[in-house]
Backbone bond lengths (Angstrom), bond angles and torsions (degrees), N, CA, C in turn:
res aa  C-N    CA-C-N  psi(-1)  N-CA   C-N-CA  omega(-1)  CA-C   N-CA-C  phi
1 M - - - 1.470 - - 1.526 109.61 -
2 T 1.296 117.65 130.43 1.454 121.75 -177.63 1.520 110.12 -81.20
3 Q 1.341 114.57 129.02 1.469 119.45 179.81 1.520 109.27 -83.65
4 T 1.317 115.90 130.72 1.458 119.66 -179.16 1.520 109.74 -87.17
5 T 1.318 115.01 145.43 1.463 120.25 177.71 1.518 108.96 -79.65
6 P 1.343 117.91 131.67 1.457 119.32 179.41 1.519 111.41 -59.79
7 T 1.305 115.80 141.46 1.453 119.55 179.11 1.520 109.95 -75.31
8 K 1.332 114.57 162.20 1.458 120.14 -178.36 1.520 111.75 -64.20
9 T 1.345 116.55 -30.14 1.458 119.67 -175.69 1.527 112.84 -84.61
10 L 1.327 117.96 -9.31 1.457 119.74 -176.06 1.526 113.01 -61.08
11 P 1.341 119.55 -45.94 1.464 118.85 177.38 1.522 112.51 -58.87
12 V 1.330 117.08 -36.77 1.459 120.94 179.74 1.527 110.23 -65.29
13 Q 1.316 117.01 -43.36 1.468 120.46 179.38 1.529 111.17 -65.52
14 D 1.322 116.14 -43.14 1.465 119.64 177.45 1.521 110.92 -62.69
15 A 1.322 116.33 -41.54 1.457 121.36 179.41 1.522 111.01 -61.90
16 A 1.329 116.15 -43.00 1.467 120.42 -179.68 1.526 110.92 -63.40
17 R 1.330 117.10 -39.30 1.473 119.97 178.34 1.531 110.48 -66.26
18 L 1.315 116.42 -39.55 1.463 120.47 179.09 1.524 110.50 -65.29
19 I 1.314 116.67 -43.03 1.467 120.89 178.24 1.524 110.51 -62.78
20 E 1.325 116.44 -39.92 1.463 120.04 -179.68 1.520 111.22 -63.18
21 S 1.335 117.35 -36.14 1.469 119.98 178.32 1.524 110.64 -67.19
22 V 1.340 117.13 -35.77 1.468 120.36 175.78 1.523 110.25 -64.73
23 L 1.324 116.06 -45.46 1.466 120.79 179.62 1.526 111.43 -59.22
24 N 1.331 116.66 -43.06 1.467 120.49 -179.42 1.518 111.19 -62.43
25 N 1.334 116.91 -38.93 1.464 120.28 179.14 1.525 111.62 -65.20
26 I 1.318 116.21 -45.56 1.465 119.83 -177.43 1.525 110.55 -69.39
27 N 1.335 117.32 -34.40 1.463 120.55 179.30 1.527 112.61 -63.57
28 Q 1.322 117.28 -21.33 1.461 120.27 175.57 1.525 111.75 -73.75
29 I 1.326 116.45 -22.74 1.469 121.01 -179.19 1.523 110.82 -93.95
30 V 1.324 115.90 -51.36 1.466 121.57 -179.82 1.528 106.74 -104.04
31 V 1.318 116.65 100.18 1.467 120.81 -170.80 1.528 111.04 -88.19
32 G 1.336 114.52 145.35 1.450 120.68 173.42 1.516 115.35 74.86
33 K 1.335 117.59 15.47 1.470 120.63 -177.97 1.530 109.98 -128.99
34 E 1.323 116.56 45.75 1.465 120.42 -175.42 1.523 112.31 -60.07
35 G 1.331 117.20 -42.46 1.456 120.20 -178.50 1.514 112.86 -63.63
36 Q 1.336 116.64 -44.84 1.463 120.52 -179.91 1.527 111.55 -67.07
37 I 1.331 116.52 -37.76 1.465 119.82 178.15 1.521 110.38 -65.25
38 R 1.309 116.61 -39.81 1.472 120.56 178.86 1.527 110.25 -63.55
39 L 1.331 116.71 -41.57 1.465 119.81 177.42 1.530 111.03 -64.88
40 A 1.319 116.65 -41.94 1.465 120.16 -179.60 1.519 111.37 -61.76
41 L 1.329 116.43 -43.34 1.459 120.05 179.52 1.528 110.54 -69.19
42 T 1.319 117.05 -35.97 1.459 120.73 174.67 1.522 110.76 -57.46
43 C 1.321 115.95 -43.64 1.459 121.72 -179.98 1.524 111.19 -58.62
44 L 1.331 117.40 -46.28 1.462 120.78 -176.93 1.526 111.28 -71.44
45 I 1.324 117.94 -37.70 1.462 120.13 177.52 1.525 110.12 -64.52
46 A 1.327 116.51 -34.43 1.461 121.00 177.98 1.525 112.19 -76.11
47 G 1.329 117.04 -3.02 1.461 120.94 176.49 1.507 114.71 83.69
48 G 1.335 117.40 19.37 1.456 120.49 -175.62 1.513 113.52 -107.39
49 H 1.323 114.09 170.82 1.462 121.92 177.56 1.530 109.45 -94.72
50 L 1.322 115.53 152.44 1.468 121.25 -171.52 1.523 110.66 -121.05
51 L 1.323 115.75 132.92 1.460 122.64 174.41 1.525 108.29 -113.58
52 I 1.335 116.17 127.18 1.467 121.31 178.96 1.520 107.36 -114.91
53 E 1.318 116.18 114.88 1.461 121.17 -176.22 1.518 110.21 -114.48
54 D 1.325 116.09 125.67 1.459 119.89 176.75 1.524 109.14 -175.28
55 V 1.321 115.02 175.06 1.463 120.58 178.11 1.528 109.19 -69.32
56 P 1.333 118.25 157.83 1.467 120.11 179.32 1.526 111.90 -62.53
57 G 1.342 115.32 145.88 1.458 120.94 169.73 1.509 116.66 91.39
58 V 1.339 118.88 9.79 1.468 119.23 -178.27 1.529 112.54 -102.57
59 G 1.318 118.04 2.74 1.463 120.07 173.38 1.521 115.66 108.74
60 K 1.327 118.15 17.78 1.466 120.43 -178.37 1.532 111.14 -62.93
61 T 1.318 116.42 -49.38 1.462 120.65 -178.75 1.527 111.05 -67.76
62 T 1.316 116.87 -38.30 1.468 120.84 178.47 1.518 110.75 -60.87
63 L 1.329 117.46 -41.67 1.458 121.05 178.44 1.525 110.78 -62.76
64 A 1.324 117.56 -42.65 1.467 120.82 179.52 1.525 110.74 -62.53
65 H 1.333 117.89 -44.36 1.464 122.28 177.09 1.529 110.50 -59.87
66 A 1.322 116.13 -46.06 1.465 120.74 -176.70 1.529 111.16 -64.28
67 L 1.325 117.02 -40.54 1.459 120.38 178.18 1.525 111.25 -60.74
68 A 1.325 116.27 -46.69 1.461 120.55 -178.48 1.524 111.38 -63.36
69 K 1.329 117.17 -43.72 1.470 119.97 -177.90 1.522 111.54 -70.17
70 A 1.326 117.26 -42.19 1.463 119.98 -178.67 1.525 111.63 -66.99
71 L 1.334 117.04 -26.71 1.459 120.92 -179.67 1.525 112.19 -93.96
72 G 1.324 117.30 2.03 1.451 121.10 175.96 1.509 114.16 64.88
73 L 1.338 117.11 36.25 1.457 121.41 -175.57 1.523 111.72 -107.35
74 Q 1.331 114.77 149.46 1.461 120.99 174.32 1.524 108.47 -65.49
75 F 1.316 116.46 138.13 1.465 121.11 -167.94 1.531 110.56 -131.02
76 A 1.323 115.77 138.23 1.467 121.27 173.16 1.522 108.54 -141.11
77 R 1.322 114.83 144.58 1.464 120.61 -178.29 1.520 110.10 -121.80
78 V 1.318 116.06 134.94 1.463 122.00 175.41 1.520 107.64 -123.96
79 Q 1.323 115.45 124.68 1.457 120.43 175.31 1.526 108.10 -85.60
80 F 1.305 116.89 110.49 1.463 120.37 -178.19 1.526 109.55 -79.23
81 T 1.323 114.69 128.84 1.454 122.13 178.88 1.524 108.63 -134.59
82 S 1.319 116.35 170.09 1.468 120.38 -175.59 1.526 112.77 -65.58
83 D 1.345 117.94 -24.32 1.462 120.00 -178.55 1.531 113.04 -100.04
84 L 1.342 117.51 7.29 1.456 120.78 178.33 1.529 109.72 -69.45
85 L 1.337 116.61 136.73 1.456 122.03 -179.41 1.526 110.63 -105.98
86 P 1.340 118.20 156.76 1.465 119.87 177.16 1.521 113.08 -54.95
87 A 1.333 117.87 -37.36 1.469 120.94 179.82 1.519 111.95 -64.45
88 D 1.338 117.13 -26.28 1.467 120.02 177.87 1.527 111.16 -67.97
89 V 1.319 117.14 -20.88 1.459 122.27 179.88 1.527 110.83 -99.32
90 L 1.330 116.26 -45.32 1.461 120.94 -173.29 1.528 113.38 -86.00
91 G 1.322 116.84 -34.07 1.456 121.28 -173.86 1.522 110.37 111.91
92 A 1.323 116.26 173.34 1.468 120.84 -177.07 1.519 109.91 -158.06
93 S 1.344 115.27 160.49 1.468 121.30 176.33 1.521 109.36 -90.57
94 I 1.327 115.34 130.81 1.464 121.90 -179.75 1.523 108.55 -122.43
95 Y 1.313 115.06 136.67 1.465 119.36 -177.42 1.525 110.42 -72.17
96 D 1.327 115.70 127.59 1.466 122.68 178.03 1.521 108.53 -104.49
97 R 1.324 116.39 114.97 1.460 120.14 -176.31 1.517 111.42 -66.99
98 A 1.306 116.92 -37.02 1.464 119.39 -179.18 1.526 110.76 -65.36
99 E 1.328 115.64 -41.36 1.466 120.42 179.77 1.522 112.28 -83.72
100 Q 1.341 115.47 -18.93 1.467 122.77 -177.30 1.537 111.30 57.59
101 R 1.312 114.06 44.60 1.466 120.24 177.20 1.524 108.91 -161.56
102 F 1.324 114.50 164.21 1.455 119.89 176.32 1.526 109.52 -81.66
103 I 1.321 116.15 133.16 1.462 122.18 178.77 1.523 108.38 -118.77
104 F 1.330 114.84 129.76 1.462 118.81 -179.28 1.525 110.41 -78.89
105 H 1.322 115.59 128.45 1.461 122.84 176.70 1.527 107.85 -108.10
106 T 1.320 115.15 116.78 1.463 119.24 -175.98 1.522 111.21 -66.60
107 G 1.331 114.78 146.12 1.449 120.84 175.78 1.514 111.51 -89.62
108 P 1.306 117.93 179.25 1.474 121.46 -177.51 1.526 113.66 -65.50
109 I 1.336 117.95 -12.40 1.466 119.33 -179.85 1.527 111.71 -68.09
110 F 1.335 117.29 -18.55 1.463 120.46 179.73 1.526 109.66 -82.68
111 T 1.306 114.52 71.54 1.455 123.35 -178.98 1.515 107.96 -149.46
112 Q 1.322 117.64 176.38 1.466 120.12 179.23 1.519 112.65 -88.70
113 V 1.321 116.52 -35.44 1.469 121.00 174.47 1.514 107.86 -127.19
114 L 1.328 116.13 116.86 1.463 121.32 176.06 1.521 108.18 -104.42
115 L 1.324 116.24 117.88 1.455 120.61 173.48 1.524 108.26 -90.20
116 A 1.320 115.72 108.54 1.459 121.80 175.48 1.528 106.80 -92.36
117 D 1.328 115.65 89.78 1.456 120.92 -172.35 1.529 110.34 -79.18
118 E 1.325 115.59 127.91 1.467 123.05 -177.69 1.524 110.44 53.48
119 I 1.326 115.34 55.02 1.462 122.07 -174.13 1.520 112.39 -58.55
120 N 1.332 117.64 -31.09 1.457 118.71 -176.83 1.525 113.72 -84.26
121 R 1.332 116.94 11.14 1.462 119.59 170.22 1.527 111.72 -92.83
122 A 1.330 117.04 -9.41 1.463 121.24 176.79 1.525 109.50 -89.00
123 S 1.328 115.40 160.33 1.460 120.80 -179.87 1.523 110.19 -70.67
124 P 1.328 117.68 158.35 1.472 120.06 177.33 1.528 112.77 -55.64
125 K 1.319 118.28 -33.06 1.465 121.10 179.37 1.525 110.48 -62.29
126 T 1.309 117.30 -43.43 1.468 120.67 179.83 1.524 110.69 -73.43
127 Q 1.322 117.71 -38.10 1.465 120.46 176.19 1.526 110.78 -57.43
128 S 1.338 116.38 -40.27 1.462 120.53 -176.42 1.518 112.67 -68.22
129 A 1.341 117.63 -15.69 1.467 120.13 177.90 1.524 111.77 -63.27
130 L 1.340 116.87 -19.90 1.466 120.75 -178.46 1.524 113.36 -88.87
131 L 1.332 118.07 -11.49 1.462 120.25 -170.78 1.525 112.40 -59.99
132 E 1.327 117.65 -52.69 1.459 120.03 -178.95 1.521 111.14 -63.98
133 A 1.330 116.73 -40.82 1.466 120.30 -179.18 1.520 111.29 -61.27
134 M 1.322 117.27 -41.50 1.460 121.05 -177.28 1.524 112.05 -71.16
135 E 1.326 117.48 -31.99 1.458 120.43 -177.22 1.523 112.59 -90.46
136 E 1.337 116.56 -42.74 1.466 120.28 -171.50 1.526 113.86 -106.05
137 R 1.334 117.50 -8.21 1.470 121.32 -175.64 1.529 110.31 58.45
138 Q 1.332 116.14 38.78 1.449 122.89 177.32 1.522 108.07 -157.01
139 V 1.317 116.76 163.59 1.460 121.44 175.45 1.524 108.77 -132.13
140 S 1.319 116.19 144.35 1.466 122.39 176.78 1.514 108.06 -108.70
141 I 1.315 115.53 114.01 1.457 121.44 -176.45 1.522 108.63 -130.45
142 E 1.332 115.68 126.66 1.458 121.91 176.44 1.524 112.02 53.00
143 G 1.337 114.72 42.14 1.447 120.31 176.17 1.515 115.89 79.49
144 E 1.311 117.90 4.72 1.465 121.65 -179.61 1.524 109.65 -123.54
145 T 1.340 114.97 137.89 1.467 120.65 178.54 1.514 109.35 -95.99
146 R 1.312 115.32 128.18 1.471 120.69 -178.89 1.526 109.34 -121.96
147 A 1.327 115.38 127.29 1.465 120.35 -179.84 1.522 110.15 -74.96
148 L 1.321 115.31 147.79 1.461 121.67 176.85 1.525 109.80 -93.87
149 P 1.325 117.54 159.76 1.477 119.78 178.76 1.521 111.11 -60.21
150 E 1.327 114.92 157.97 1.466 121.11 175.40 1.523 109.73 -114.79
151 P 1.320 117.75 136.83 1.463 125.78 -9.58 1.535 110.62 -73.15
152 F 1.321 115.78 165.61 1.465 120.73 177.55 1.517 108.57 -130.43
153 F 1.328 115.50 123.09 1.461 121.49 178.80 1.524 109.70 -130.06
154 V 1.319 115.06 142.20 1.463 121.32 167.94 1.519 107.63 -105.87
155 I 1.327 115.86 122.51 1.461 120.86 170.31 1.525 105.70 -112.00
156 A 1.307 116.19 110.15 1.463 121.13 -176.34 1.525 109.92 -109.46
157 T 1.312 115.71 142.86 1.459 120.53 172.08 1.518 107.75 -113.66
158 Q 1.313 115.22 147.23 1.459 117.95 174.99 1.519 109.54 -144.19
159 N 1.320 114.31 148.02 1.450 121.38 176.25 1.524 109.19 -86.08
160 P 1.327 117.99 157.64 1.466 120.00 177.96 1.525 111.15 -53.29
161 V 1.335 116.57 141.01 1.464 120.95 -172.03 1.523 112.89 -66.53
162 H 1.340 118.10 -17.04 1.463 119.00 -179.81 1.532 111.68 -78.71
163 Q 1.334 118.06 -9.88 1.462 120.21 179.56 1.511 110.47 -75.40
164 L 1.333 116.70 153.45 1.456 122.11 -177.21 1.524 111.06 -66.05
165 G 1.331 115.16 145.55 1.457 120.76 173.53 1.505 115.02 77.87
166 T 1.332 118.10 24.02 1.460 120.56 179.63 1.528 110.31 -112.86
167 F 1.333 115.07 149.43 1.462 122.88 175.12 1.531 107.34 -117.63
168 P 1.313 118.54 116.53 1.477 119.59 -178.59 1.527 111.34 -57.02
169 L 1.334 116.27 139.26 1.454 120.04 176.90 1.527 109.04 -71.21
170 P 1.333 118.08 135.08 1.471 119.89 177.48 1.518 111.12 -68.30
171 E 1.325 115.45 158.95 1.461 120.50 -177.78 1.531 112.03 -58.48
172 S 1.331 116.55 -36.61 1.466 119.74 -179.51 1.522 111.66 -63.27
173 Q 1.328 116.26 -33.36 1.464 119.80 178.07 1.528 110.71 -77.44
174 L 1.322 117.26 -42.51 1.459 120.97 179.10 1.521 111.07 -59.56
175 D 1.337 116.78 -38.07 1.467 120.75 -177.16 1.520 112.10 -67.08
176 R 1.334 117.68 -17.67 1.465 120.38 179.69 1.520 112.15 -85.44
177 F 1.312 117.81 -10.54 1.464 120.87 173.06 1.518 108.13 -87.05
178 L 1.332 116.06 121.75 1.452 118.88 -179.20 1.518 110.76 -64.59
179 M 1.339 116.45 -38.38 1.465 120.82 -179.25 1.519 111.36 -136.73
180 C 1.314 114.14 152.84 1.465 121.61 169.29 1.523 107.06 -130.83
181 I 1.334 116.25 126.26 1.459 120.38 -179.94 1.525 109.65 -125.60
182 S 1.303 115.35 162.56 1.456 122.28 176.17 1.522 108.21 -129.66
183 L 1.324 116.79 133.65 1.465 120.13 -177.51 1.520 112.33 -82.05
184 G 1.316 117.53 -42.42 1.456 120.19 -177.78 1.525 111.79 74.76
185 Y 1.313 115.39 170.56 1.457 119.99 178.07 1.530 110.10 -69.94
186 P 1.330 117.71 147.83 1.472 119.57 -179.84 1.522 111.35 -71.75
187 S 1.319 115.11 159.70 1.459 119.84 172.75 1.529 109.01 -67.81
188 R 1.318 115.91 167.78 1.472 119.85 -179.30 1.532 111.03 -60.39
189 E 1.345 116.62 -41.25 1.465 120.29 -179.22 1.524 111.24 -67.75
190 A 1.345 116.46 -42.30 1.465 119.95 179.99 1.522 110.95 -66.69
191 E 1.325 116.47 -39.10 1.466 119.07 -179.99 1.529 110.66 -68.05
192 R 1.322 116.83 -34.87 1.468 120.42 176.44 1.525 110.07 -62.46
193 A 1.331 116.34 -41.39 1.464 120.49 178.32 1.529 110.95 -64.13
194 L 1.330 116.64 -37.00 1.461 120.44 177.87 1.533 111.45 -67.40
195 L 1.333 115.59 -43.72 1.465 120.05 -175.83 1.526 112.39 -70.17
196 S 1.314 116.62 -34.33 1.467 119.93 -176.31 1.523 113.07 -99.65
197 G 1.331 117.73 -8.34 1.457 120.96 -176.19 1.518 112.86 -92.21
198 E 1.335 114.10 -172.10 1.455 121.08 -178.78 1.519 110.34 -75.45
199 D 1.328 115.44 153.36 1.459 121.02 179.17 1.527 110.23 -57.21
200 R 1.342 116.32 133.74 1.468 120.49 -177.37 1.528 111.86 -62.34
201 R 1.345 116.79 -31.70 1.473 118.85 -179.68 1.516 111.33 -67.05
202 E 1.320 116.21 -35.61 1.467 118.86 177.05 1.528 110.93 -69.38
203 L 1.331 116.40 -38.60 1.458 119.49 177.04 1.530 111.18 -64.49
204 L 1.337 116.18 -38.15 1.457 120.09 178.61 1.526 112.07 -62.34
205 K 1.328 116.27 -37.52 1.466 119.92 179.99 1.525 111.25 -62.05
206 R 1.321 116.71 -31.44 1.463 120.37 -177.32 1.525 113.33 -93.50
207 L 1.330 116.55 -5.43 1.463 119.63 -178.37 1.523 110.44 -66.88
208 Q 1.316 115.76 125.56 1.455 121.54 -178.87 1.527 110.78 -97.39
209 A 1.321 115.08 148.96 1.461 120.25 177.00 1.523 109.76 -66.42
210 T 1.318 115.97 130.26 1.457 121.18 179.83 1.520 111.62 -90.47
211 V 1.327 115.95 -31.75 1.465 121.26 178.13 1.529 108.36 -131.40
212 T 1.318 115.86 167.95 1.461 121.69 175.18 1.523 109.00 -102.26
213 A 1.331 115.38 168.56 1.457 119.48 177.35 1.522 110.87 -60.94
214 T 1.323 116.57 -35.88 1.469 120.47 178.34 1.519 111.03 -65.21
215 Q 1.343 116.79 -42.75 1.468 120.05 178.24 1.525 111.13 -65.07
216 L 1.330 116.49 -37.45 1.460 119.56 177.75 1.523 110.69 -62.97
217 K 1.320 116.33 -40.71 1.473 120.32 176.88 1.530 110.34 -61.99
218 T 1.334 116.28 -40.43 1.465 120.35 178.27 1.519 110.79 -64.11
219 L 1.332 117.12 -41.55 1.468 120.32 177.36 1.521 110.43 -58.91
220 G 1.334 116.39 -42.01 1.458 119.85 178.23 1.510 112.71 -63.24
221 Q 1.340 116.00 -38.62 1.463 119.88 178.66 1.522 111.25 -66.60
222 I 1.342 116.60 -41.66 1.471 119.95 177.96 1.530 109.82 -63.02
223 A 1.343 116.17 -43.28 1.465 120.11 -179.58 1.525 111.52 -61.65
224 S 1.331 116.51 -38.16 1.469 119.82 -177.31 1.522 112.35 -68.28
225 H 1.335 117.10 -16.86 1.468 121.03 179.50 1.533 112.84 -102.87
226 V 1.334 116.67 3.93 1.464 119.17 174.09 1.528 108.25 -63.81
227 H 1.321 116.56 132.06 1.472 121.57 -172.54 1.527 111.24 -73.09
228 I 1.328 115.10 133.47 1.466 120.69 170.49 1.517 107.34 -124.73
229 S 1.317 116.75 124.62 1.457 122.01 -172.91 1.524 111.28 -72.35
230 A 1.323 115.30 162.58 1.461 120.69 177.19 1.525 111.19 -62.30
231 V 1.339 116.43 -32.58 1.474 120.23 178.80 1.524 110.66 -63.67
232 L 1.341 116.94 -41.29 1.461 119.73 179.56 1.530 111.70 -72.86
233 V 1.330 117.37 -33.60 1.465 119.25 174.64 1.525 109.61 -63.24
234 D 1.335 116.24 -40.07 1.470 120.31 175.42 1.528 110.69 -60.49
235 Y 1.332 116.18 -40.53 1.472 120.97 178.99 1.527 110.88 -62.15
236 V 1.329 116.90 -45.86 1.461 120.79 177.88 1.527 110.21 -60.96
237 Q 1.311 116.99 -41.56 1.461 120.18 -179.16 1.528 111.22 -66.12
238 R 1.342 116.77 -36.94 1.471 118.94 176.73 1.523 110.67 -66.40
239 L 1.334 117.15 -39.16 1.471 119.34 175.79 1.521 110.63 -57.87
240 I 1.335 116.50 -44.12 1.464 120.76 179.93 1.524 110.48 -64.41
241 D 1.340 116.82 -44.88 1.465 120.61 -178.48 1.524 111.43 -60.87
242 V 1.347 117.06 -44.53 1.463 120.43 -178.77 1.525 110.90 -66.77
243 S 1.336 116.99 -33.23 1.473 119.37 178.31 1.519 111.85 -65.31
244 R 1.336 116.95 -19.99 1.463 120.93 -176.12 1.528 114.07 -98.43
245 N 1.344 117.68 -0.27 1.470 118.03 -174.75 1.526 113.40 -81.34
246 G 1.331 117.18 -3.46 1.460 120.76 173.57 1.509 115.46 82.67
247 Q 1.332 118.51 -2.53 1.455 120.44 -178.28 1.525 112.78 -80.79
248 L 1.330 116.44 -37.74 1.459 120.31 -177.20 1.522 112.60 -105.77
249 F 1.333 116.60 -35.65 1.458 120.16 -172.64 1.528 111.57 -125.14
250 A 1.326 114.76 148.59 1.459 120.17 -179.75 1.517 111.36 -65.13
251 E 1.322 116.64 -40.31 1.461 122.25 177.63 1.522 108.16 -138.45
252 G 1.331 116.08 144.48 1.449 120.23 -177.37 1.511 113.45 -84.90
253 L 1.320 114.88 -179.97 1.458 121.86 -179.27 1.524 110.78 -76.41
254 S 1.314 115.23 145.94 1.463 121.65 177.34 1.529 109.82 -84.75
255 P 1.337 117.43 165.19 1.469 119.39 173.51 1.529 112.32 -57.98
256 R 1.339 117.15 -33.50 1.468 120.08 176.93 1.521 110.77 -60.32
257 A 1.326 116.66 -37.44 1.464 120.55 178.73 1.521 110.97 -65.80
258 G 1.329 116.95 -38.32 1.457 119.93 177.30 1.512 112.05 -63.71
259 L 1.323 116.79 -43.14 1.465 120.75 176.90 1.529 110.61 -63.05
260 A 1.343 116.29 -40.19 1.459 120.71 179.02 1.524 110.99 -63.25
261 L 1.323 116.48 -39.81 1.467 120.95 -178.93 1.526 110.77 -64.16
262 I 1.313 117.05 -42.23 1.461 120.44 178.93 1.525 111.02 -68.21
263 A 1.332 117.32 -43.08 1.467 120.85 179.69 1.525 110.82 -62.01
264 A 1.336 117.04 -42.35 1.460 120.61 -179.93 1.526 111.27 -67.77
265 A 1.335 117.67 -39.97 1.465 121.13 178.90 1.524 110.44 -63.11
266 R 1.328 116.93 -38.71 1.468 120.26 178.01 1.530 110.56 -64.17
267 A 1.318 117.10 -44.99 1.467 119.93 179.58 1.521 110.92 -65.06
268 W 1.328 117.57 -37.63 1.472 121.69 178.31 1.528 110.57 -64.11
269 A 1.340 115.98 -40.57 1.466 119.86 177.39 1.526 111.00 -64.70
270 L 1.337 116.59 -38.43 1.467 120.60 178.76 1.524 110.88 -60.52
271 M 1.324 117.41 -37.80 1.463 120.92 178.50 1.525 111.60 -61.27
272 A 1.323 115.58 -29.05 1.466 120.24 178.61 1.522 111.63 -89.61
273 A 1.342 117.36 12.96 1.465 123.87 178.09 1.518 111.76 61.94
274 R 1.326 116.47 35.95 1.459 120.75 176.34 1.518 110.40 -115.82
275 D 1.323 117.08 145.86 1.459 120.95 176.42 1.525 111.15 -103.14
276 Y 1.323 116.00 24.06 1.457 121.89 176.31 1.528 108.55 -147.29
277 V 1.318 115.71 152.74 1.463 122.04 -176.84 1.516 110.05 -96.52
278 L 1.339 115.36 137.63 1.460 122.17 174.47 1.533 109.52 -106.15
279 P 1.335 118.10 160.53 1.468 119.85 174.67 1.528 112.26 -55.34
280 D 1.339 117.01 -34.78 1.459 120.37 179.03 1.528 111.87 -61.33
281 D 1.335 117.20 -32.44 1.460 120.55 178.93 1.525 110.48 -66.02
282 V 1.331 115.87 -43.88 1.464 120.10 178.53 1.523 110.16 -62.05
283 Q 1.328 116.20 -47.30 1.464 119.77 -176.94 1.526 112.06 -68.37
284 A 1.340 117.74 -26.93 1.467 120.69 179.28 1.518 112.16 -68.53
285 V 1.330 116.66 -31.65 1.470 119.51 -175.76 1.520 112.98 -102.02
286 V 1.330 118.67 -9.11 1.470 121.27 -177.74 1.535 112.59 -54.85
287 P 1.339 120.77 -49.46 1.464 119.11 -177.71 1.526 113.37 -58.95
288 A 1.336 117.11 -42.66 1.463 120.08 -177.67 1.517 112.06 -72.77
289 V 1.335 117.06 -33.22 1.465 120.23 -178.42 1.527 111.72 -80.66
290 C 1.313 117.61 -35.47 1.461 120.80 -171.10 1.525 115.00 -107.95
291 G 1.334 117.83 -17.27 1.463 119.96 -173.63 1.513 113.99 -59.70
292 H 1.338 117.88 -38.46 1.467 120.49 -178.44 1.523 112.60 -83.84
293 R 1.326 116.85 -6.05 1.459 121.14 -179.50 1.527 112.83 -98.32
294 L 1.328 117.59 -11.59 1.454 121.59 -172.79 1.521 111.65 -118.55
295 K 1.322 114.98 142.94 1.463 121.86 174.78 1.517 108.48 -128.81
296 P 1.351 117.29 133.86 1.471 118.99 179.50 1.525 111.37 -57.83
297 A 1.329 116.68 141.10 1.463 121.05 -178.48 1.516 111.83 -65.86
298 S 1.331 117.69 -25.91 1.465 121.50 -173.81 1.519 113.86 -88.57
299 A 1.339 118.07 -3.40 1.465 119.55 -174.80 1.517 109.67 -135.77
300 A 1.335 115.46 121.46 1.465 119.65 178.05 1.525 110.62 -69.84
301 H 1.331 116.35 -39.41 1.466 121.23 178.44 1.528 107.46 -120.18
302 A 1.314 114.77 82.86 1.461 120.20 -172.64 1.519 111.64 -74.44
303 K 1.314 115.20 143.55 1.455 121.53 173.77 1.525 109.07 -92.66
304 P 1.349 117.47 157.65 1.469 120.08 -177.91 1.517 113.51 -52.34
305 L 1.332 117.68 -39.02 1.465 120.29 -179.06 1.524 110.59 -63.59
306 Q 1.347 117.35 -41.01 1.462 120.72 179.04 1.527 111.12 -63.09
307 I 1.335 116.29 -39.28 1.463 120.84 179.44 1.524 109.98 -64.99
308 R 1.341 116.50 -45.31 1.472 119.84 -179.71 1.520 111.19 -62.37
309 E 1.332 116.99 -41.17 1.467 120.06 179.96 1.524 111.27 -65.44
310 A 1.331 117.04 -42.39 1.466 120.95 178.98 1.525 110.64 -64.39
311 M 1.336 117.03 -39.20 1.459 120.37 -179.96 1.521 111.49 -69.42
312 A 1.331 116.74 -39.07 1.467 120.03 177.85 1.524 110.66 -62.41
313 Q 1.332 116.93 -41.95 1.465 120.78 177.38 1.523 110.78 -64.72
314 W 1.328 116.52 -39.76 1.471 122.94 179.08 1.528 111.06 -60.61
315 I 1.312 117.02 -47.54 1.477 121.13 -178.74 1.522 110.81 -65.57
316 R 1.362 116.74 -37.80 1.459 120.16 178.49 1.523 112.44 -65.53
317 Q 1.323 116.58 -32.42 1.457 121.02 -176.72 1.520 114.02 -70.62
318 V 1.347 116.26 -27.14 1.455 119.92 -171.90 1.524 109.12 -100.71
319 A 1.303 116.42 119.24 1.465 121.62 178.47 1.524 110.08 -76.13
320 V 1.332 115.49 148.30 1.467 119.95 179.62 1.516 110.55 -66.92
321 D 1.310 117.20 -45.99 1.467 120.04 177.25 1.519 109.13 -123.63
322 K 1.307 114.37 145.25 1.460 118.90 -174.38 1.507 109.34 -143.20
């Protein structure tokens, strides 16, 4: 019997089926939020960090737990508070009398998924402890550089900045999150299912890993090779250029944002079992990738509605092909 050579699209189709099984598992825990879950998984497949911003009690922490368990990743949670210190996240050296030397004790950041819960309740000094880890996947402590596990993701939740006891994240920190999403209140049907169904914490305990860390790495590699045409790269570059002209936004997108937009569009296309990116893929991820990086030029303290309106006008202004 002659063995057939696998087609080029077969890995993409297999990857899409695997991703769909992950989505189905998480949708059983976080109900009625299929779009946000798809964006969150897109972010992790693209190798980026995720920021979830919303009012307390809508399922931000539950989503982070579900993502980590469904992806079979080591998980640690840190509750960020105003008195949290950088050493509480990174770790510190403690003198051991028996050994008669200082021994480094790793902090919770040495994990595959770090849930930074209510990150904007910590001081800017503690927030900045994550900067190197998020960019370099390593931390420098006491003159020594220590690598973090692979893969390494930060999933951070934050409350709206107008709430008491919050410290706004600086732009440099926001730019390191590939995506920012908001869950919002559930629909009437979804909330009914929550109120009459089983406790989400009990469901989380029974949630089984759908993929392994190795498979997740493979998904990321497949996504990174999804084809994006020169025309679409031109489109992304025009979006970046228009964001910098000062008419709509106070400050434009950074090159990191452009790379994030392409990486997210590739992962989104992979979910649709395609090995090429369409304009719809770029436009589907633009709000989540760029919304937290842009501020309307006309408002010093912009509200979410103003940001959405400015972004909608921005996307309308830029033609896909020119």
